[in-house]
GUPALO-683574 format. One line per field, with one value per residue (C-alpha): residue number from 1; residue in one letter; z, x, y. Coordinates in nm, 2 decimals, decimal comma. Layout:
<pts>
k: (NUM;...)
r: (a;...)
zz: (Z;...)
xx: (X;...)
yy: (Y;...)
</pts>
This chain:
<pts>
k: (1;2;3;4;5;6;7;8;9;10;11;12;13;14;15;16;17;18;19;20;21;22;23;24;25;26;27;28;29;30;31;32;33;34;35;36;37;38;39;40;41;42;43;44;45;46;47;48;49;50;51;52;53;54;55;56;57;58;59;60;61;62;63;64;65;66;67;68;69;70;71;72;73;74;75;76;77;78;79;80;81;82;83;84;85;86;87;88;89;90;91;92;93;94;95;96;97;98;99;100;101;102;103;104;105;106;107;108;109;110;111;112;113;114;115;116;117;118;119;120;121;122;123;124;125;126;127;128;129;130;131;132;133;134;135;136;137;138;139;140;141;142;143;144;145;146;147;148;149;150;151;152;153;154;155;156;157;158;159;160;161;162;163;164;165;166;167;168;169;170;171;172;173;174;175;176;177;178;179;180;181;182;183;184;185;186;187;188;189;190;191;192;193;194;195;196;197;198;199;200;201;202;203;204;205;206;207;208;209;210;211;212;213;214;215;216;217;218;219;220;221;222;223;224;225;226;227;228;229;230;231;232;233;234;235;236;237;238;239;240;241;242;243;244;245;246;247;248;249;250;251;252;253;254;255;256;257;258;259;260;261;262;263;264;265;266;267;268;269;270;271;272;273;274;275;276;277;278;279;280;281;282;283;284;285;286;287;288;289;290;291;292;293;294;295;296;297;298)
r: (m;e;i;i;h;l;s;g;y;s;i;e;e;k;t;a;i;a;n;k;h;l;i;p;k;q;r;a;a;h;g;l;k;a;a;d;v;k;i;n;k;a;v;l;t;k;i;v;e;g;y;t;r;e;s;g;v;r;s;l;d;r;q;i;a;s;v;m;r;w;i;a;k;h;i;a;m;e;e;e;y;a;k;t;i;d;p;d;n;l;e;n;i;l;g;r;i;k;f;d;k;d;y;y;h;n;d;n;p;a;g;v;c;t;g;l;a;w;t;n;n;g;g;d;i;l;f;i;e;s;i;l;s;q;g;k;g;n;l;t;l;t;g;n;l;g;n;v;m;k;e;s;a;t;t;a;l;s;y;l;k;s;h;c;t;e;f;d;l;v;p;d;d;l;s;k;t;n;i;h;i;h;v;p;e;g;a;i;p;k;d;g;p;s;a;g;v;t;m;l;t;a;l;t;s;a;f;t;g;r;k;v;r;p;y;l;a;m;t;g;e;i;t;l;r;g;k;v;l;p;v;g;g;i;k;e;k;v;l;a;a;k;r;a;g;i;k;e;v;i;l;c;y;k;n;e;k;d;v;e;e;i;n;q;d;f;i;k;g;l;k;f;h;y;v;k;e;m;n;e;v;l;a;i;a;l;e;k;a;k;p;s;k;m;h;k;a;s)
zz: (2,90;2,80;2,56;2,67;2,35;2,49;2,27;2,18;2,27;2,06;1,95;2,18;2,46;2,34;2,36;2,71;2,83;2,69;2,84;3,20;3,19;2,91;2,88;3,25;3,31;2,98;3,07;3,41;3,26;3,05;3,30;3,15;3,33;3,21;3,09;2,84;2,60;2,54;2,31;2,25;2,12;1,74;1,78;1,97;1,72;1,46;1,65;1,73;1,34;1,16;1,35;1,58;1,46;1,74;2,00;2,30;2,38;2,37;2,03;2,15;2,44;2,23;2,00;2,30;2,42;2,09;2,11;2,45;2,35;2,11;2,34;2,57;2,31;2,23;2,58;2,63;2,32;2,43;2,11;2,05;1,98;1,98;2,33;2,18;1,94;1,61;1,39;1,08;1,22;1,36;1,09;1,16;1,49;1,43;1,04;0,78;0,86;0,84;0,83;0,60;0,71;0,49;0,49;0,32;-0,04;-0,16;-0,53;-0,58;-0,86;-0,86;-0,72;-0,45;-0,12;0,23;0,49;0,83;0,94;1,29;1,29;1,57;1,55;1,59;1,33;0,99;0,69;0,39;0,03;-0,18;-0,55;-0,80;-1,18;-1,46;-1,80;-2,09;-2,03;-1,91;-1,56;-1,39;-1,02;-0,98;-0,65;-0,56;-0,28;-0,09;0,06;0,31;0,27;0,46;0,27;-0,08;0,07;0,18;-0,18;-0,33;-0,10;-0,19;-0,55;-0,51;-0,32;-0,56;-0,85;-0,65;-0,60;-0,92;-1,02;-0,72;-0,90;-1,25;-1,38;-1,62;-1,47;-1,84;-1,80;-1,46;-1,64;-1,90;-1,70;-1,56;-1,20;-1,04;-0,67;-0,56;-0,19;-0,23;-0,05;-0,18;0,04;0,33;0,42;0,48;0,60;0,82;0,79;0,84;0,50;0,38;0,36;0,21;-0,06;-0,15;-0,14;-0,41;-0,62;-0,63;-0,70;-0,99;-1,14;-1,08;-1,16;-0,82;-0,62;-0,24;-0,04;0,05;0,40;0,46;0,59;0,72;0,87;0,92;0,79;0,55;0,49;0,18;0,32;0,33;0,72;0,87;1,14;1,44;1,41;1,65;1,69;1,70;1,90;1,69;1,39;1,50;1,61;1,28;1,11;1,30;1,23;0,87;0,82;0,79;0,89;0,93;0,99;0,92;1,19;1,26;1,52;1,78;1,76;1,92;2,25;2,16;2,02;2,36;2,56;2,34;2,52;2,36;2,34;2,08;1,83;1,86;1,49;1,40;1,29;1,33;1,13;1,30;1,04;1,03;0,68;0,37;0,17;0,47;0,39;0,02;0,09;0,31;0,12;-0,23;-0,40;-0,53;-0,89;-1,20;-1,32;-1,57;-1,91;-1,88;-1,58;-1,76;-1,99;-2,36)
xx: (2,34;2,03;1,76;1,43;1,17;0,83;0,54;0,29;-0,06;-0,34;-0,64;-0,84;-0,60;-0,57;-0,95;-0,97;-0,67;-0,85;-1,20;-1,05;-0,76;-0,75;-1,08;-1,14;-0,78;-0,84;-1,19;-1,08;-0,78;-1,03;-1,29;-1,57;-1,81;-1,90;-2,23;-2,06;-1,91;-1,96;-1,69;-1,79;-1,58;-1,63;-1,48;-1,19;-1,10;-1,15;-0,93;-0,66;-0,65;-0,69;-0,48;-0,22;0,04;0,24;0,29;0,19;-0,09;0,06;-0,06;-0,39;-0,39;-0,30;-0,60;-0,83;-0,71;-0,80;-1,14;-1,18;-1,07;-1,33;-1,59;-1,46;-1,46;-1,82;-1,91;-1,69;-1,86;-2,22;-2,26;-2,48;-2,29;-2,36;-2,25;-2,21;-1,92;-2,01;-1,76;-1,85;-1,82;-1,47;-1,28;-1,43;-1,27;-0,94;-0,89;-0,87;-0,77;-0,37;-0,34;-0,54;-0,64;-0,60;-0,89;-0,97;-1,14;-1,30;-1,24;-0,88;-0,77;-0,59;-0,23;-0,32;-0,29;-0,35;-0,07;-0,06;0,25;0,41;0,50;0,60;0,28;0,06;-0,01;-0,15;-0,26;-0,03;-0,09;0,13;0,06;0,22;0,18;0,33;0,45;0,64;1,00;1,31;1,21;1,32;1,19;1,12;1,05;0,94;0,80;1,09;1,14;1,45;1,66;1,46;1,14;1,34;1,47;1,11;1,02;1,31;1,23;0,87;0,94;1,18;0,94;0,66;0,90;0,96;0,63;0,45;0,31;0,08;-0,08;-0,10;0,18;0,46;0,82;0,90;0,62;0,76;1,12;0,97;0,74;0,86;0,76;0,67;0,61;0,50;0,41;0,22;0,33;0,69;0,79;0,76;1,05;0,95;1,13;1,08;1,00;0,61;0,56;0,69;0,35;0,19;0,43;0,40;0,02;0,01;0,26;0,05;-0,24;-0,10;0,04;-0,29;-0,54;-0,74;-0,80;-0,74;-1,06;-1,23;-1,17;-0,88;-0,51;-0,23;0,13;0,42;0,77;0,84;1,14;1,23;1,10;0,75;0,72;0,55;0,76;0,58;0,64;0,62;0,37;0,08;-0,13;-0,08;-0,13;-0,50;-0,62;-0,55;-0,73;-0,99;-1,03;-0,97;-1,26;-1,08;-1,27;-1,02;-0,66;-0,39;-0,10;0,15;0,03;0,30;0,13;-0,20;-0,05;-0,03;-0,37;-0,49;-0,33;-0,54;-0,84;-1,11;-1,36;-1,14;-1,10;-1,47;-1,59;-1,25;-1,17;-0,82;-0,64;-0,34;-0,09;0,23;0,30;0,27;0,03;-0,23;-0,20;-0,25;-0,56;-0,72;-0,65;-0,68;-1,04;-1,15;-1,15;-1,00;-0,67;-0,72;-0,49;-0,45;-0,20;0,03;0,32;0,25)
yy: (-0,73;-0,95;-0,84;-0,92;-0,92;-0,85;-0,87;-0,57;-0,54;-0,68;-0,46;-0,62;-0,57;-0,20;-0,15;-0,29;-0,06;0,22;0,14;0,11;0,34;0,58;0,72;0,78;0,93;1,17;1,25;1,36;1,58;1,76;1,83;1,61;1,37;1,03;1,16;1,40;1,16;0,77;0,59;0,24;-0,07;0,02;0,37;0,23;-0,03;0,23;0,47;0,19;0,05;0,37;0,65;0,43;0,20;0,08;-0,20;0,01;0,25;0,59;0,70;0,59;0,76;1,10;1,02;0,98;1,32;1,45;1,33;1,46;1,83;1,82;1,76;2,00;2,27;2,22;2,24;2,55;2,72;2,57;2,43;2,09;1,76;1,41;1,26;0,91;0,92;0,74;0,56;0,74;1,09;0,99;1,17;1,49;1,49;1,31;1,39;1,12;0,79;0,75;0,37;0,16;-0,21;-0,50;-0,72;-1,06;-1,03;-1,34;-1,30;-1,46;-1,61;-1,95;-1,89;-1,65;-1,76;-1,57;-1,58;-1,45;-1,22;-1,09;-0,72;-0,48;-0,36;-0,67;-0,92;-0,88;-1,07;-1,13;-1,20;-1,41;-1,39;-1,61;-1,62;-1,86;-1,77;-1,97;-1,98;-2,17;-2,22;-1,88;-1,79;-1,43;-1,32;-0,94;-0,75;-0,65;-0,99;-1,09;-1,39;-1,65;-1,57;-1,64;-1,93;-2,02;-1,98;-2,19;-2,48;-2,47;-2,49;-2,80;-2,96;-2,91;-3,04;-3,34;-3,42;-3,31;-3,64;-3,61;-3,33;-3,47;-3,20;-3,30;-3,23;-3,11;-2,84;-2,71;-2,68;-2,46;-2,25;-1,90;-1,84;-1,52;-1,48;-1,15;-1,01;-0,68;-0,35;-0,38;-0,08;-0,29;-0,50;-0,84;-1,16;-1,47;-1,82;-1,81;-1,82;-2,14;-2,29;-2,02;-1,99;-2,36;-2,34;-2,04;-2,22;-2,54;-2,34;-2,17;-2,50;-2,69;-2,42;-2,52;-2,20;-2,19;-2,23;-1,90;-1,73;-1,96;-1,82;-2,02;-1,96;-2,22;-2,32;-2,59;-2,84;-3,02;-3,35;-3,17;-3,15;-2,82;-2,68;-2,42;-2,06;-1,76;-1,47;-1,69;-1,48;-1,18;-1,36;-1,53;-1,23;-1,05;-1,35;-1,27;-0,92;-0,97;-1,20;-1,51;-1,81;-2,11;-2,13;-2,40;-2,42;-2,70;-2,92;-2,78;-2,43;-2,57;-2,50;-2,15;-2,09;-2,24;-1,95;-1,67;-1,53;-1,80;-1,49;-1,31;-1,59;-1,74;-1,85;-1,93;-2,32;-2,45;-2,71;-2,84;-3,02;-3,21;-3,26;-3,03;-3,26;-3,21;-2,84;-2,87;-3,14;-2,87;-2,54;-2,63;-2,65;-3,01;-2,87;-3,03;-2,88;-2,61;-2,64;-2,29;-2,27;-2,54;-2,46;-2,62)
</pts>
């Protein structure tokens, strides 16, 4: 028996399915007319992101049914109601939001980098945090990471140590510095090779004191030779970056074909950087600032 893996729907695809199929179906099932209720794209997006977490649309169908019951109840009771559902009024109908969505915040210090992750429910942004302290060169990894992500962190550190002179870093400083890499939301298991470039960028940012450029995210695997390798789930990751407010994305040059397959209307305004080597990633990602002494071990 062969297992065939199918990717889930994107938020854009779910809203389109809801408009064309789910809303008309539930409206008819509750005896409502088109003039009785209007659900726009903003409301559907909020329902998808805040009240469902799935690869399909079954939960979305149930939430739309709840909205239709709310409308039908008001009509049956001859009560006044707003026929156009407002996103701000959605909690009165469906209750408090069940799932919080991460959005990019432009206040990150040096050592923090934004990555992109694939999940069964679609794409998401992922923050990699790194801090330094005086010690014996120990590397600590937290955040419920799998073996592949741990190996990516080790590979990133080894690459940085072997190229430290390119960033005006002293090898002895690295050997006397403890490093802590953390990926928030430790209750959620995380694994896969996609965080390699993000790990290296976060480490280099921490050691040099150069912040990562704002509104920039990345995904890709790395090698000890400094190569950037392609990864999967590009469609979901890129759409997640767009929703989160990201403006630029760094990808392996071999992933360009995956971006071309995405509906260009969904990613309008995103700028892509296609790279082959890790030095290209760091040149694009790090701000052109002078190194800060406070980020080096004395």
